[in-house]
C-alpha positions, 0 to 999 in steps of 0.5 A: 517808560509809557508813551506821552498823552498831552493836550495838543494845545498846551502840551500838558499831560492828559493822564487822569484828566477829562479831555475832548477829541477834536479834529483827531487831536486831544484837548484839555477842557480849558483849551477846547473851550477857548479854541472851539467854543462859540460865543453867546450872542446875548451875554458875550461869554463862551458857551462851554462844552458842558452847556446846552447851546442853541443856534438861531440865524447864525447866532449862538446862545446859552440855553439860559440866555435864549429868552424873550426880549419882553417877558424874559421867558425861556424860548428854548422849547417854545415857539418864538418870533424875531422882530428887529433882531429881538427874540419874542415869545408868541404871546409878546409878539401878538400883544405888540405886533399882531392885529385883532380880528374885527369879528371875534376880537381875538388876536390873529396869531402869526402863521394863521390864515387871515384876510385883510381888507380896508385896513381891518383884519379877520380870521379866515373863518370869521370873514363870512357873508352877511346873508348866508353866513358862510366863510367867504375865504378866497372867493370874490365878495362885494362890500356894502357899507360895513357888510360883505356879501358873497357874489351869489347872495349880493346878486339875489339881494341887491342886483337888478333883474333883467326884464326879459329873463328875470335873472340878476344883472351882475355887471353891464347890461343895457337900459330900455324904457327905464328897465334893465336888460342883459345885453344878450337878452335885449334883442330885436323882437323879430329877428332876435339879433342883439341890439346893444351898441347898434341903432334900433327903434320900437313899435308898441314898446317892442324894440326892432333892428332897423332892417326888421322895422323897415321890412315890417312897418315902413312904407316902400319907395315907389321907385325902388320898393325898399323901405323908407325909414328916415333913419340915419338922416335919410330924406324922402319925398311924399306925394298923395299916398306915395313916397320916394327916397330923395335919390329915387324921385326922378322923372319916369322918362328921362330919369332927371332928379325932380327934387326941388323942381316942378313935376307932373303926375301921369297915372303911375308916373311922374314927369319933368316939365320937358317930358310932360310937354312932349306928351301934349 
């Protein structure tokens, strides 16, 4: 007698019948399908051994069940998108969920590079500078009403220009005599130190730091020979053609302060009452 060859599950003979080997054991077709076939996520029927099976995100489908939720088009060989567990072909997804480019009025397809700004969407190549017409891409830009400009074009077109170097002021800067200046361009006329953020004065419309202005134009204290500028709340005494810092206005003999007191000139000296009396 010949050796038996039976289905491992139902034990029926497989001689003359089609069978499938699984896990090193033979199975008749009905047993194989019931034991090993996956269930279609769409129709809930078993996906038989002779059916084309599609697998997506832990879900199994018959080929004819793998279709667009909206238009019923087969997705077996087409790109598709999943939206809230519903499968959609690209056309249906774009019509329902994708935005349109405000420049060309065409759909911005999923996966394509795009730019979103102020609630609007552009294809990357459609978002261009209104001046040079070149795509802005990932570079910085400046909006002006409904237009957009790359930074160089905006500066050339709209930004004020520095009074000294004539180049555009992209940001910051200072204003002097209603004119714009770069901070690094607004300097003392004499020593060229930057004046932004510090006290300065002017002469003949030219700005000077206080030190240079004092050295160049201020009168000198008769006592200490340093400039009398009057800046910073400093007070000074003036008599005839001579000036003194208030702390420097003292008797030439005894050094007593003469501020608010009577004094007597004696050639180049100034004397208090006592020292003047001693001379008589």
